[in-house]
N, C-alpha and C positions, 0 to 999 in steps of 0.2 A: 425571520428568514435565515437559512443556513446554506452556505456554499459547501458542497460535498464533492470531493474528487474520488474517483474509483480507479484503481490500477486495472488496466485492460490491455495488456500487451497484444492480445489477439483481436482487439477492438470489438469483442462480442461478450466476453464473460469477465468476471472479476478474477484476476490472476494474482499470483504471489510474487515474491522477490521484489518488493516495492522499491528497494534501493537501486535496482538496476532497470526498473521499468521505464519505458520511454513513451508509452501511450496512456492517456488518462481521459476519462469522461468526467466532465464537470457538470453537476446538477444544482439547481436551486430547489431547496426543500422549504416549502412554506406551509406548515401544518401538514395536512395529508396531500397537498398538491406538489407534484414533482415535475420539474421542467428541465429538459436538457439544455444547458447553456452553450457548451462548446466542447470540441475535442481538442486536446492539447497533445502535440507530438514534440518530444524533446530530442535534441541532439545528444549524442553519447556523453559529451562533456557537461550536460545539464542534468544528468541523473542525480538522484539524491545521494548516491554513493560518492559522487564527486563533489557534492555541495559542501562549502564551508560556511560558517556562521556569518562571515562578512560579505557573502555574495547574495545578489538578488536572484530570484527564481521565478519562472513563469507561473508557478502555482501559489506564489505569495498572495495572501488575501483570502484563501480558502479557510474554512472553519474546521473541516474534518477530512481526513484521508482514510478511506476504507480499502483494505487489501486482503488477499488470501494469505499473505505472509510477510513479515518484516521483523527485524531484530529489535531488541530493546534500545540499542544505540541509535537507530533511526527514529524510534519513538521519542527519545530524548532530544534529538536534533530538531524534530518537528515541533516538540513542545516549546523549545526555545524560540521558535518562530510564531508561537501562539496557535499552532495547528494541533488539534486533538487527532489521535489515530486509533483505529480499531482493526483487528484482524478477525476475519469471519470465515466460516466454512461455506457460506452462501455464495454461489457463483453467478446467479442471475442478477444483473444490476438493478432492474426495476423492483424485483422482489426484495432485494436487500434494502432498498430505500423505503419501500412500504413497511417492511419489518422494523426498520430503524424508527420510522415515524410512530409505529405502534409500541415501541420499546421492547420489541421481541427479536431483534437481530441476534443470531448466535455469535458470540464473541469468544475468541480463543486467546490464550496467553502467548506472548512472544517466546517464552521459555519452554513451550511444549516440545520443541525439538531443538536443542542447541548443539552447535558444532563449529568447527573452524575450517576455513579454506584459505588457500593461497591465491592472491590476486595476480594480475599479469606482471606486477612489479616484484613478486616474490614475498610480499608481506602477508603475514597470517592475520586473519580477522576472525573473531568470534561473532556468530550471529545465531539467532534462533528463529525458527519458523515451524509452523505446525505441519504434520503429515497425518492424514487420516489413516486409520488402521489398514495396513496392507498397501498403502499408496506409496509409490516411489517418488522421490523428489525430482531428480533429473536436472533441475535448473542449475544447481551449483555442484553437481556431481559428488554429493556427499555419500552416495551409496545407500541411502535410506529411501 
């Protein structure tokens, strides 16, 4: 059995920018059987972007986080918690889990599109997230 969380800011599809995402679907994956366990809604202070290694988190205990985009830094932060992470171009949650169970989930590299942005404190952060050909990011206003 594997506990899988999916970033779903809109509560319908797999969305990107996992570090700032506040809504997650948590599923239990037991072979081909997929069961929705719960929805998790985070406060702004609980986002992965704000998380430090010494803090507990509502998603502690999951085995895998799937998102439409996240940077290598977040992937490392999750790995330190024992959470594997994958970036996918698949946006349908149930299809993504079915493909995952079949070993056929399309997986993207976090470095597919790397850039930096300034946060509300004026700090510059590098992060990577994929953009499909011709797709604009919009989420972090990177201009791509």
